[in-house]
mmCIF file of the N, C-alpha and C atoms, coordinates in Angstrom:
data_MODEL
# 
_entry.id   MODEL 
# 
loop_
_atom_site.group_PDB 
_atom_site.id 
_atom_site.type_symbol 
_atom_site.label_atom_id 
_atom_site.label_alt_id 
_atom_site.label_comp_id 
_atom_site.label_asym_id 
_atom_site.label_entity_id 
_atom_site.label_seq_id 
_atom_site.pdbx_PDB_ins_code 
_atom_site.Cartn_x 
_atom_site.Cartn_y 
_atom_site.Cartn_z 
_atom_site.occupancy 
_atom_site.B_iso_or_equiv 
_atom_site.pdbx_formal_charge 
_atom_site.auth_seq_id 
_atom_site.auth_comp_id 
_atom_site.auth_asym_id 
_atom_site.auth_atom_id 
_atom_site.pdbx_PDB_model_num 
ATOM 1   N N  . MET A 1 1  ? 85.264 -5.078  243.157 1.00 0.00 ? 1  MET A N  1 
ATOM 2   C CA . MET A 1 1  ? 84.758 -4.607  244.432 1.00 0.00 ? 1  MET A CA 1 
ATOM 3   C C  . MET A 1 1  ? 83.261 -4.893  244.501 1.00 0.00 ? 1  MET A C  1 
ATOM 4   N N  . ASN A 1 2  ? 82.805 -5.381  245.633 1.00 0.00 ? 2  ASN A N  1 
ATOM 5   C CA . ASN A 1 2  ? 81.386 -5.697  245.809 1.00 0.00 ? 2  ASN A CA 1 
ATOM 6   C C  . ASN A 1 2  ? 80.575 -4.429  245.952 1.00 0.00 ? 2  ASN A C  1 
ATOM 7   N N  . ARG A 1 3  ? 79.350 -4.512  245.461 1.00 0.00 ? 3  ARG A N  1 
ATOM 8   C CA . ARG A 1 3  ? 78.433 -3.387  245.605 1.00 0.00 ? 3  ARG A CA 1 
ATOM 9   C C  . ARG A 1 3  ? 77.854 -3.383  247.006 1.00 0.00 ? 3  ARG A C  1 
ATOM 10  N N  . LEU A 1 4  ? 77.371 -2.225  247.424 1.00 0.00 ? 4  LEU A N  1 
ATOM 11  C CA . LEU A 1 4  ? 76.806 -2.110  248.763 1.00 0.00 ? 4  LEU A CA 1 
ATOM 12  C C  . LEU A 1 4  ? 75.551 -2.956  248.906 1.00 0.00 ? 4  LEU A C  1 
ATOM 13  N N  . PHE A 1 5  ? 74.665 -2.906  247.918 1.00 0.00 ? 5  PHE A N  1 
ATOM 14  C CA . PHE A 1 5  ? 73.444 -3.701  247.922 1.00 0.00 ? 5  PHE A CA 1 
ATOM 15  C C  . PHE A 1 5  ? 73.468 -4.620  246.707 1.00 0.00 ? 5  PHE A C  1 
ATOM 16  N N  . ASP A 1 6  ? 73.275 -5.903  246.935 1.00 0.00 ? 6  ASP A N  1 
ATOM 17  C CA . ASP A 1 6  ? 73.226 -6.860  245.838 1.00 0.00 ? 6  ASP A CA 1 
ATOM 18  C C  . ASP A 1 6  ? 71.771 -7.214  245.586 1.00 0.00 ? 6  ASP A C  1 
ATOM 19  N N  . PHE A 1 7  ? 71.133 -6.505  244.665 1.00 0.00 ? 7  PHE A N  1 
ATOM 20  C CA . PHE A 1 7  ? 69.717 -6.703  244.403 1.00 0.00 ? 7  PHE A CA 1 
ATOM 21  C C  . PHE A 1 7  ? 69.432 -7.982  243.629 1.00 0.00 ? 7  PHE A C  1 
ATOM 22  N N  . ASN A 1 8  ? 70.436 -8.627  243.065 1.00 0.00 ? 8  ASN A N  1 
ATOM 23  C CA . ASN A 1 8  ? 70.238 -9.886  242.354 1.00 0.00 ? 8  ASN A CA 1 
ATOM 24  C C  . ASN A 1 8  ? 70.527 -11.097 243.229 1.00 0.00 ? 8  ASN A C  1 
ATOM 25  N N  . HIS A 1 9  ? 70.530 -10.898 244.529 1.00 0.00 ? 9  HIS A N  1 
ATOM 26  C CA . HIS A 1 9  ? 70.704 -12.015 245.458 1.00 0.00 ? 9  HIS A CA 1 
ATOM 27  C C  . HIS A 1 9  ? 69.455 -12.890 245.418 1.00 0.00 ? 9  HIS A C  1 
ATOM 28  N N  . PRO A 1 10 ? 69.602 -14.208 245.544 1.00 0.00 ? 10 PRO A N  1 
ATOM 29  C CA . PRO A 1 10 ? 68.432 -15.098 245.493 1.00 0.00 ? 10 PRO A CA 1 
ATOM 30  C C  . PRO A 1 10 ? 67.366 -14.792 246.541 1.00 0.00 ? 10 PRO A C  1 
ATOM 31  N N  . PHE A 1 11 ? 67.732 -14.134 247.634 1.00 0.00 ? 11 PHE A N  1 
ATOM 32  C CA . PHE A 1 11 ? 66.760 -13.765 248.662 1.00 0.00 ? 11 PHE A CA 1 
ATOM 33  C C  . PHE A 1 11 ? 65.648 -12.890 248.095 1.00 0.00 ? 11 PHE A C  1 
ATOM 34  N N  . PHE A 1 12 ? 65.963 -12.056 247.110 1.00 0.00 ? 12 PHE A N  1 
ATOM 35  C CA . PHE A 1 12 ? 64.994 -11.103 246.555 1.00 0.00 ? 12 PHE A CA 1 
ATOM 36  C C  . PHE A 1 12 ? 64.184 -11.667 245.398 1.00 0.00 ? 12 PHE A C  1 
ATOM 37  N N  . LYS A 1 13 ? 64.307 -12.944 245.085 1.00 0.00 ? 13 LYS A N  1 
ATOM 38  C CA . LYS A 1 13 ? 63.582 -13.504 243.948 1.00 0.00 ? 13 LYS A CA 1 
ATOM 39  C C  . LYS A 1 13 ? 62.066 -13.485 244.125 1.00 0.00 ? 13 LYS A C  1 
ATOM 40  N N  . PRO A 1 14 ? 61.506 -13.851 245.304 1.00 0.00 ? 14 PRO A N  1 
ATOM 41  C CA . PRO A 1 14 ? 60.037 -13.778 245.442 1.00 0.00 ? 14 PRO A CA 1 
ATOM 42  C C  . PRO A 1 14 ? 59.544 -12.327 245.401 1.00 0.00 ? 14 PRO A C  1 
ATOM 43  N N  . LEU A 1 15 ? 58.452 -12.124 244.684 1.00 0.00 ? 15 LEU A N  1 
ATOM 44  C CA . LEU A 1 15 ? 57.899 -10.776 244.526 1.00 0.00 ? 15 LEU A CA 1 
ATOM 45  C C  . LEU A 1 15 ? 57.480 -10.173 245.859 1.00 0.00 ? 15 LEU A C  1 
ATOM 46  N N  . TRP A 1 16 ? 56.923 -10.985 246.763 1.00 0.00 ? 16 TRP A N  1 
ATOM 47  C CA . TRP A 1 16 ? 56.432 -10.440 248.024 1.00 0.00 ? 16 TRP A CA 1 
ATOM 48  C C  . TRP A 1 16 ? 57.574 -9.877  248.870 1.00 0.00 ? 16 TRP A C  1 
ATOM 49  N N  . ILE A 1 17 ? 58.755 -10.446 248.778 1.00 0.00 ? 17 ILE A N  1 
ATOM 50  C CA . ILE A 1 17 ? 59.891 -9.917  249.544 1.00 0.00 ? 17 ILE A CA 1 
ATOM 51  C C  . ILE A 1 17 ? 60.319 -8.566  248.968 1.00 0.00 ? 17 ILE A C  1 
ATOM 52  N N  . ARG A 1 18 ? 60.348 -8.469  247.645 1.00 0.00 ? 18 ARG A N  1 
ATOM 53  C CA . ARG A 1 18 ? 60.720 -7.190  247.017 1.00 0.00 ? 18 ARG A CA 1 
ATOM 54  C C  . ARG A 1 18 ? 59.709 -6.102  247.352 1.00 0.00 ? 18 ARG A C  1 
ATOM 55  N N  . LEU A 1 19 ? 58.422 -6.455  247.339 1.00 0.00 ? 19 LEU A N  1 
ATOM 56  C CA . LEU A 1 19 ? 57.386 -5.486  247.713 1.00 0.00 ? 19 LEU A CA 1 
ATOM 57  C C  . LEU A 1 19 ? 57.500 -5.078  249.178 1.00 0.00 ? 19 LEU A C  1 
ATOM 58  N N  . LEU A 1 20 ? 57.772 -6.044  250.048 1.00 0.00 ? 20 LEU A N  1 
ATOM 59  C CA . LEU A 1 20 ? 57.885 -5.768  251.479 1.00 0.00 ? 20 LEU A CA 1 
ATOM 60  C C  . LEU A 1 20 ? 59.064 -4.844  251.784 1.00 0.00 ? 20 LEU A C  1 
ATOM 61  N N  . VAL A 1 21 ? 60.205 -5.111  251.188 1.00 0.00 ? 21 VAL A N  1 
ATOM 62  C CA . VAL A 1 21 ? 61.395 -4.289  251.434 1.00 0.00 ? 21 VAL A CA 1 
ATOM 63  C C  . VAL A 1 21 ? 61.168 -2.859  250.941 1.00 0.00 ? 21 VAL A C  1 
ATOM 64  N N  . THR A 1 22 ? 60.675 -2.737  249.726 1.00 0.00 ? 22 THR A N  1 
ATOM 65  C CA . THR A 1 22 ? 60.450 -1.407  249.155 1.00 0.00 ? 22 THR A CA 1 
ATOM 66  C C  . THR A 1 22 ? 59.360 -0.652  249.914 1.00 0.00 ? 22 THR A C  1 
ATOM 67  N N  . GLY A 1 23 ? 58.258 -1.329  250.175 1.00 0.00 ? 23 GLY A N  1 
ATOM 68  C CA . GLY A 1 23 ? 57.147 -0.686  250.874 1.00 0.00 ? 23 GLY A CA 1 
ATOM 69  C C  . GLY A 1 23 ? 57.498 -0.263  252.281 1.00 0.00 ? 23 GLY A C  1 
ATOM 70  N N  . SER A 1 24 ? 58.258 -1.101  252.989 1.00 0.00 ? 24 SER A N  1 
ATOM 71  C CA . SER A 1 24 ? 58.614 -0.749  254.367 1.00 0.00 ? 24 SER A CA 1 
ATOM 72  C C  . SER A 1 24 ? 59.515 0.484   254.409 1.00 0.00 ? 24 SER A C  1 
ATOM 73  N N  . CYS A 1 25 ? 60.382 0.646   253.428 1.00 0.00 ? 25 CYS A N  1 
ATOM 74  C CA . CYS A 1 25 ? 61.216 1.858   253.381 1.00 0.00 ? 25 CYS A CA 1 
ATOM 75  C C  . CYS A 1 25 ? 60.358 3.103   253.190 1.00 0.00 ? 25 CYS A C  1 
ATOM 76  N N  . PHE A 1 26 ? 59.402 3.045   252.262 1.00 0.00 ? 26 PHE A N  1 
ATOM 77  C CA . PHE A 1 26 ? 58.545 4.205   252.017 1.00 0.00 ? 26 PHE A CA 1 
ATOM 78  C C  . PHE A 1 26 ? 57.613 4.482   253.194 1.00 0.00 ? 26 PHE A C  1 
ATOM 79  N N  . VAL A 1 27 ? 57.084 3.434   253.804 1.00 0.00 ? 27 VAL A N  1 
ATOM 80  C CA . VAL A 1 27 ? 56.202 3.627   254.961 1.00 0.00 ? 27 VAL A CA 1 
ATOM 81  C C  . VAL A 1 27 ? 56.970 4.250   256.112 1.00 0.00 ? 27 VAL A C  1 
ATOM 82  N N  . TRP A 1 28 ? 58.167 3.744   256.383 1.00 0.00 ? 28 TRP A N  1 
ATOM 83  C CA . TRP A 1 28 ? 58.937 4.298   257.498 1.00 0.00 ? 28 TRP A CA 1 
ATOM 84  C C  . TRP A 1 28 ? 59.370 5.736   257.199 1.00 0.00 ? 28 TRP A C  1 
ATOM 85  N N  . GLY A 1 29 ? 59.700 6.022   255.938 1.00 0.00 ? 29 GLY A N  1 
ATOM 86  C CA . GLY A 1 29 ? 60.023 7.402   255.565 1.00 0.00 ? 29 GLY A CA 1 
ATOM 87  C C  . GLY A 1 29 ? 58.842 8.326   255.799 1.00 0.00 ? 29 GLY A C  1 
ATOM 88  N N  . SER A 1 30 ? 57.646 7.858   255.480 1.00 0.00 ? 30 SER A N  1 
ATOM 89  C CA . SER A 1 30 ? 56.439 8.654   255.723 1.00 0.00 ? 30 SER A CA 1 
ATOM 90  C C  . SER A 1 30 ? 56.216 8.881   257.209 1.00 0.00 ? 30 SER A C  1 
ATOM 91  N N  . VAL A 1 31 ? 56.448 7.854   258.014 1.00 0.00 ? 31 VAL A N  1 
ATOM 92  C CA . VAL A 1 31 ? 56.314 7.996   259.469 1.00 0.00 ? 31 VAL A CA 1 
ATOM 93  C C  . VAL A 1 31 ? 57.286 9.049   259.979 1.00 0.00 ? 31 VAL A C  1 
ATOM 94  N N  . GLU A 1 32 ? 58.489 9.040   259.467 1.00 0.00 ? 32 GLU A N  1 
ATOM 95  C CA . GLU A 1 32 ? 59.482 10.027  259.904 1.00 0.00 ? 32 GLU A CA 1 
ATOM 96  C C  . GLU A 1 32 ? 59.063 11.448  259.516 1.00 0.00 ? 32 GLU A C  1 
ATOM 97  N N  . PHE A 1 33 ? 58.511 11.625  258.325 1.00 0.00 ? 33 PHE A N  1 
ATOM 98  C CA . PHE A 1 33 ? 58.031 12.954  257.931 1.00 0.00 ? 33 PHE A CA 1 
ATOM 99  C C  . PHE A 1 33 ? 56.882 13.404  258.830 1.00 0.00 ? 33 PHE A C  1 
ATOM 100 N N  . ILE A 1 34 ? 55.966 12.492  259.130 1.00 0.00 ? 34 ILE A N  1 
ATOM 101 C CA . ILE A 1 34 ? 54.804 12.836  259.956 1.00 0.00 ? 34 ILE A CA 1 
ATOM 102 C C  . ILE A 1 34 ? 55.225 13.221  261.372 1.00 0.00 ? 34 ILE A C  1 
ATOM 103 N N  . THR A 1 35 ? 56.237 12.548  261.908 1.00 0.00 ? 35 THR A N  1 
ATOM 104 C CA . THR A 1 35 ? 56.668 12.832  263.276 1.00 0.00 ? 35 THR A CA 1 
ATOM 105 C C  . THR A 1 35 ? 57.629 14.018  263.361 1.00 0.00 ? 35 THR A C  1 
ATOM 106 N N  . GLY A 1 36 ? 57.940 14.630  262.224 1.00 0.00 ? 36 GLY A N  1 
ATOM 107 C CA . GLY A 1 36 ? 58.749 15.846  262.252 1.00 0.00 ? 36 GLY A CA 1 
ATOM 108 C C  . GLY A 1 36 ? 60.242 15.623  262.133 1.00 0.00 ? 36 GLY A C  1 
ATOM 109 N N  . ALA A 1 37 ? 60.651 14.527  261.526 1.00 0.00 ? 37 ALA A N  1 
ATOM 110 C CA . ALA A 1 37 ? 62.068 14.263  261.321 1.00 0.00 ? 37 ALA A CA 1 
ATOM 111 C C  . ALA A 1 37 ? 62.346 14.167  259.814 1.00 0.00 ? 37 ALA A C  1 
ATOM 112 N N  . PRO A 1 38 ? 62.431 15.315  259.135 1.00 0.00 ? 38 PRO A N  1 
ATOM 113 C CA . PRO A 1 38 ? 62.549 15.279  257.673 1.00 0.00 ? 38 PRO A CA 1 
ATOM 114 C C  . PRO A 1 38 ? 63.856 14.654  257.167 1.00 0.00 ? 38 PRO A C  1 
ATOM 115 N N  . LEU A 1 39 ? 64.930 14.767  257.921 1.00 0.00 ? 39 LEU A N  1 
ATOM 116 C CA . LEU A 1 39 ? 66.188 14.170  257.480 1.00 0.00 ? 39 LEU A CA 1 
ATOM 117 C C  . LEU A 1 39 ? 66.053 12.663  257.363 1.00 0.00 ? 39 LEU A C  1 
ATOM 118 N N  . TRP A 1 40 ? 65.483 12.030  258.390 1.00 0.00 ? 40 TRP A N  1 
ATOM 119 C CA . TRP A 1 40 ? 65.288 10.577  258.352 1.00 0.00 ? 40 TRP A CA 1 
ATOM 120 C C  . TRP A 1 40 ? 64.246 10.197  257.306 1.00 0.00 ? 40 TRP A C  1 
ATOM 121 N N  . GLY A 1 41 ? 63.255 11.047  257.111 1.00 0.00 ? 41 GLY A N  1 
ATOM 122 C CA . GLY A 1 41 ? 62.258 10.801  256.080 1.00 0.00 ? 41 GLY A CA 1 
ATOM 123 C C  . GLY A 1 41 ? 62.875 10.780  254.691 1.00 0.00 ? 41 GLY A C  1 
ATOM 124 N N  . ILE A 1 42 ? 63.740 11.742  254.433 1.00 0.00 ? 42 ILE A N  1 
ATOM 125 C CA . ILE A 1 42 ? 64.432 11.788  253.147 1.00 0.00 ? 42 ILE A CA 1 
ATOM 126 C C  . ILE A 1 42 ? 65.328 10.572  252.986 1.00 0.00 ? 42 ILE A C  1 
ATOM 127 N N  . LEU A 1 43 ? 66.021 10.192  254.043 1.00 0.00 ? 43 LEU A N  1 
ATOM 128 C CA . LEU A 1 43 ? 66.922 9.046   253.986 1.00 0.00 ? 43 LEU A CA 1 
ATOM 129 C C  . LEU A 1 43 ? 66.156 7.760   253.655 1.00 0.00 ? 43 LEU A C  1 
ATOM 130 N N  . PHE A 1 44 ? 65.064 7.495   254.376 1.00 0.00 ? 44 PHE A N  1 
ATOM 131 C CA . PHE A 1 44 ? 64.330 6.255   254.151 1.00 0.00 ? 44 PHE A CA 1 
ATOM 132 C C  . PHE A 1 44 ? 63.567 6.261   252.834 1.00 0.00 ? 44 PHE A C  1 
ATOM 133 N N  . CYS A 1 45 ? 63.035 7.400   252.423 1.00 0.00 ? 45 CYS A N  1 
ATOM 134 C CA . CYS A 1 45 ? 62.378 7.459   251.123 1.00 0.00 ? 45 CYS A CA 1 
ATOM 135 C C  . CYS A 1 45 ? 63.404 7.313   249.992 1.00 0.00 ? 45 CYS A C  1 
ATOM 136 N N  . GLY A 1 46 ? 64.590 7.825   250.206 1.00 0.00 ? 46 GLY A N  1 
ATOM 137 C CA . GLY A 1 46 ? 65.671 7.619   249.230 1.00 0.00 ? 46 GLY A CA 1 
ATOM 138 C C  . GLY A 1 46 ? 66.059 6.156   249.136 1.00 0.00 ? 46 GLY A C  1 
ATOM 139 N N  . LEU A 1 47 ? 66.136 5.482   250.286 1.00 0.00 ? 47 LEU A N  1 
ATOM 140 C CA . LEU A 1 47 ? 66.401 4.041   250.268 1.00 0.00 ? 47 LEU A CA 1 
ATOM 141 C C  . LEU A 1 47 ? 65.276 3.280   249.583 1.00 0.00 ? 47 LEU A C  1 
ATOM 142 N N  . GLY A 1 48 ? 64.047 3.725   249.789 1.00 0.00 ? 48 GLY A N  1 
ATOM 143 C CA . GLY A 1 48 ? 62.912 3.109   249.116 1.00 0.00 ? 48 GLY A CA 1 
ATOM 144 C C  . GLY A 1 48 ? 62.999 3.283   247.606 1.00 0.00 ? 48 GLY A C  1 
ATOM 145 N N  . ALA A 1 49 ? 63.395 4.469   247.164 1.00 0.00 ? 49 ALA A N  1 
ATOM 146 C CA . ALA A 1 49 ? 63.555 4.711   245.728 1.00 0.00 ? 49 ALA A CA 1 
ATOM 147 C C  . ALA A 1 49 ? 64.683 3.854   245.152 1.00 0.00 ? 49 ALA A C  1 
ATOM 148 N N  . LEU A 1 50 ? 65.781 3.748   245.885 1.00 0.00 ? 50 LEU A N  1 
ATOM 149 C CA . LEU A 1 50 ? 66.889 2.900   245.456 1.00 0.00 ? 50 LEU A CA 1 
ATOM 150 C C  . LEU A 1 50 ? 66.457 1.439   245.395 1.00 0.00 ? 50 LEU A C  1 
ATOM 151 N N  . ALA A 1 51 ? 65.708 0.987   246.393 1.00 0.00 ? 51 ALA A N  1 
ATOM 152 C CA . ALA A 1 51 ? 65.218 -0.393  246.403 1.00 0.00 ? 51 ALA A CA 1 
ATOM 153 C C  . ALA A 1 51 ? 64.232 -0.627  245.266 1.00 0.00 ? 51 ALA A C  1 
ATOM 154 N N  . ALA A 1 52 ? 63.351 0.330   244.999 1.00 0.00 ? 52 ALA A N  1 
ATOM 155 C CA . ALA A 1 52 ? 62.392 0.182   243.900 1.00 0.00 ? 52 ALA A CA 1 
ATOM 156 C C  . ALA A 1 52 ? 63.120 0.073   242.564 1.00 0.00 ? 52 ALA A C  1 
ATOM 157 N N  . TYR A 1 53 ? 64.118 0.896   242.370 1.00 0.00 ? 53 TYR A N  1 
ATOM 158 C CA . TYR A 1 53 ? 64.886 0.838   241.128 1.00 0.00 ? 53 TYR A CA 1 
ATOM 159 C C  . TYR A 1 53 ? 65.633 -0.496  241.005 1.00 0.00 ? 53 TYR A C  1 
ATOM 160 N N  . GLY A 1 54 ? 66.307 -0.884  242.086 1.00 0.00 ? 54 GLY A N  1 
ATOM 161 C CA . GLY A 1 54 ? 67.113 -2.100  242.043 1.00 0.00 ? 54 GLY A CA 1 
ATOM 162 C C  . GLY A 1 54 ? 66.302 -3.382  242.027 1.00 0.00 ? 54 GLY A C  1 
ATOM 163 N N  . LEU A 1 55 ? 65.138 -3.373  242.664 1.00 0.00 ? 55 LEU A N  1 
ATOM 164 C CA . LEU A 1 55 ? 64.360 -4.604  242.784 1.00 0.00 ? 55 LEU A CA 1 
ATOM 165 C C  . LEU A 1 55 ? 63.271 -4.745  241.729 1.00 0.00 ? 55 LEU A C  1 
ATOM 166 N N  . PHE A 1 56 ? 62.939 -3.678  241.021 1.00 0.00 ? 56 PHE A N  1 
ATOM 167 C CA . PHE A 1 56 ? 61.884 -3.784  240.016 1.00 0.00 ? 56 PHE A CA 1 
ATOM 168 C C  . PHE A 1 56 ? 62.339 -3.374  238.621 1.00 0.00 ? 56 PHE A C  1 
ATOM 169 N N  . VAL A 1 57 ? 63.241 -2.415  238.508 1.00 0.00 ? 57 VAL A N  1 
ATOM 170 C CA . VAL A 1 57 ? 63.673 -1.950  237.191 1.00 0.00 ? 57 VAL A CA 1 
ATOM 171 C C  . VAL A 1 57 ? 64.839 -2.780  236.674 1.00 0.00 ? 57 VAL A C  1 
ATOM 172 N N  . THR A 1 58 ? 65.868 -2.951  237.482 1.00 0.00 ? 58 THR A N  1 
ATOM 173 C CA . THR A 1 58 ? 67.073 -3.648  237.015 1.00 0.00 ? 58 THR A CA 1 
ATOM 174 C C  . THR A 1 58 ? 67.174 -5.079  237.515 1.00 0.00 ? 58 THR A C  1 
ATOM 175 N N  . PHE A 1 59 ? 66.194 -5.570  238.269 1.00 0.00 ? 59 PHE A N  1 
ATOM 176 C CA . PHE A 1 59 ? 66.242 -6.922  238.820 1.00 0.00 ? 59 PHE A CA 1 
ATOM 177 C C  . PHE A 1 59 ? 66.144 -7.951  237.705 1.00 0.00 ? 59 PHE A C  1 
ATOM 178 N N  . ASP A 1 60 ? 67.012 -8.957  237.745 1.00 0.00 ? 60 ASP A N  1 
ATOM 179 C CA . ASP A 1 60 ? 67.005 -10.041 236.763 1.00 0.00 ? 60 ASP A CA 1 
ATOM 180 C C  . ASP A 1 60 ? 66.795 -11.357 237.504 1.00 0.00 ? 60 ASP A C  1 
ATOM 181 N N  . PRO A 1 61 ? 65.579 -11.941 237.457 1.00 0.00 ? 61 PRO A N  1 
ATOM 182 C CA . PRO A 1 61 ? 65.328 -13.170 238.205 1.00 0.00 ? 61 PRO A CA 1 
ATOM 183 C C  . PRO A 1 61 ? 66.177 -14.346 237.723 1.00 0.00 ? 61 PRO A C  1 
ATOM 184 N N  . ARG A 1 62 ? 66.597 -14.319 236.453 1.00 0.00 ? 62 ARG A N  1 
ATOM 185 C CA . ARG A 1 62 ? 67.447 -15.418 235.962 1.00 0.00 ? 62 ARG A CA 1 
ATOM 186 C C  . ARG A 1 62 ? 68.814 -15.391 236.631 1.00 0.00 ? 62 ARG A C  1 
ATOM 187 N N  . THR A 1 63 ? 69.352 -14.203 236.860 1.00 0.00 ? 63 THR A N  1 
ATOM 188 C CA . THR A 1 63 ? 70.637 -14.094 237.558 1.00 0.00 ? 63 THR A CA 1 
ATOM 189 C C  . THR A 1 63 ? 70.509 -14.605 238.979 1.00 0.00 ? 63 THR A C  1 
ATOM 190 N N  . ALA A 1 64 ? 69.422 -14.243 239.648 1.00 0.00 ? 64 ALA A N  1 
ATOM 191 C CA . ALA A 1 64 ? 69.200 -14.719 241.017 1.00 0.00 ? 64 ALA A CA 1 
ATOM 192 C C  . ALA A 1 64 ? 69.045 -16.235 241.038 1.00 0.00 ? 64 ALA A C  1 
ATOM 193 N N  . GLU A 1 65 ? 68.366 -16.787 240.046 1.00 0.00 ? 65 GLU A N  1 
ATOM 194 C CA . GLU A 1 65 ? 68.175 -18.237 239.994 1.00 0.00 ? 65 GLU A CA 1 
ATOM 195 C C  . GLU A 1 65 ? 69.496 -18.951 239.759 1.00 0.00 ? 65 GLU A C  1 
ATOM 196 N N  . HIS A 1 66 ? 70.329 -18.412 238.861 1.00 0.00 ? 66 HIS A N  1 
ATOM 197 C CA . HIS A 1 66 ? 71.635 -19.023 238.601 1.00 0.00 ? 66 HIS A CA 1 
ATOM 198 C C  . HIS A 1 66 ? 72.521 -18.969 239.843 1.00 0.00 ? 66 HIS A C  1 
ATOM 199 N N  . ARG A 1 67 ? 72.478 -17.861 240.559 1.00 0.00 ? 67 ARG A N  1 
ATOM 200 C CA . ARG A 1 67 ? 73.285 -17.752 241.773 1.00 0.00 ? 67 ARG A CA 1 
ATOM 201 C C  . ARG A 1 67 ? 72.806 -18.717 242.835 1.00 0.00 ? 67 ARG A C  1 
ATOM 202 N N  . GLN A 1 68 ? 71.478 -18.923 242.914 1.00 0.00 ? 68 GLN A N  1 
ATOM 203 C CA . GLN A 1 68 ? 70.938 -19.859 243.892 1.00 0.00 ? 68 GLN A CA 1 
ATOM 204 C C  . GLN A 1 68 ? 71.373 -21.276 243.553 1.00 0.00 ? 68 GLN A C  1 
ATOM 205 N N  . LEU A 1 69 ? 71.354 -21.628 242.272 1.00 0.00 ? 69 LEU A N  1 
ATOM 206 C CA . LEU A 1 69 ? 71.781 -22.958 241.862 1.00 0.00 ? 69 LEU A CA 1 
ATOM 207 C C  . LEU A 1 69 ? 73.269 -23.152 242.100 1.00 0.00 ? 69 LEU A C  1 
ATOM 208 N N  . ASP A 1 70 ? 74.066 -22.099 241.867 1.00 0.00 ? 70 ASP A N  1 
ATOM 209 C CA . ASP A 1 70 ? 75.503 -22.182 242.130 1.00 0.00 ? 70 ASP A CA 1 
ATOM 210 C C  . ASP A 1 70 ? 75.779 -22.373 243.618 1.00 0.00 ? 70 ASP A C  1 
ATOM 211 N N  . ASP A 1 71 ? 75.014 -21.675 244.458 1.00 0.00 ? 71 ASP A N  1 
ATOM 212 C CA . ASP A 1 71 ? 75.192 -21.814 245.905 1.00 0.00 ? 71 ASP A CA 1 
ATOM 213 C C  . ASP A 1 71 ? 74.847 -23.219 246.362 1.00 0.00 ? 71 ASP A C  1 
ATOM 214 N N  . GLN A 1 72 ? 73.803 -23.810 245.797 1.00 0.00 ? 72 GLN A N  1 
ATOM 215 C CA . GLN A 1 72 ? 73.391 -25.157 246.192 1.00 0.00 ? 72 GLN A CA 1 
ATOM 216 C C  . GLN A 1 72 ? 74.379 -26.202 245.716 1.00 0.00 ? 72 GLN A C  1 
ATOM 217 N N  . SER A 1 73 ? 74.942 -26.024 244.537 1.00 0.00 ? 73 SER A N  1 
ATOM 218 C CA . SER A 1 73 ? 75.890 -27.022 244.012 1.00 0.00 ? 73 SER A CA 1 
ATOM 219 C C  . SER A 1 73 ? 77.249 -26.922 244.703 1.00 0.00 ? 73 SER A C  1 
ATOM 220 N N  . GLY A 1 74 ? 77.559 -25.787 245.293 1.00 0.00 ? 74 GLY A N  1 
ATOM 221 C CA . GLY A 1 74 ? 78.848 -25.611 245.963 1.00 0.00 ? 74 GLY A CA 1 
ATOM 222 C C  . GLY A 1 74 ? 78.900 -26.185 247.356 1.00 0.00 ? 74 GLY A C  1 
ATOM 223 N N  . GLU A 1 75 ? 77.776 -26.631 247.870 1.00 0.00 ? 75 GLU A N  1 
ATOM 224 C CA . GLU A 1 75 ? 77.758 -27.137 249.252 1.00 0.00 ? 75 GLU A CA 1 
ATOM 225 C C  . GLU A 1 75 ? 78.282 -28.533 249.335 1.00 0.00 ? 75 GLU A C  1 
# 
């Protein structure tokens, strides 16, 4: 069964994309807290924490590179 988020997808290989995805979740969660919507703030900050874990702690750039090469050779 496929996972909900595939953090080893070749799209996430560049560092700036991983930073942008994670940072945007935390920034939007902060905006939600500031505007008085704590439920959405918790949701987006939780997604940011999940993205930080998946994109920085368990991310394997070699797996992403192999998948990218497999995708290119299959065309």
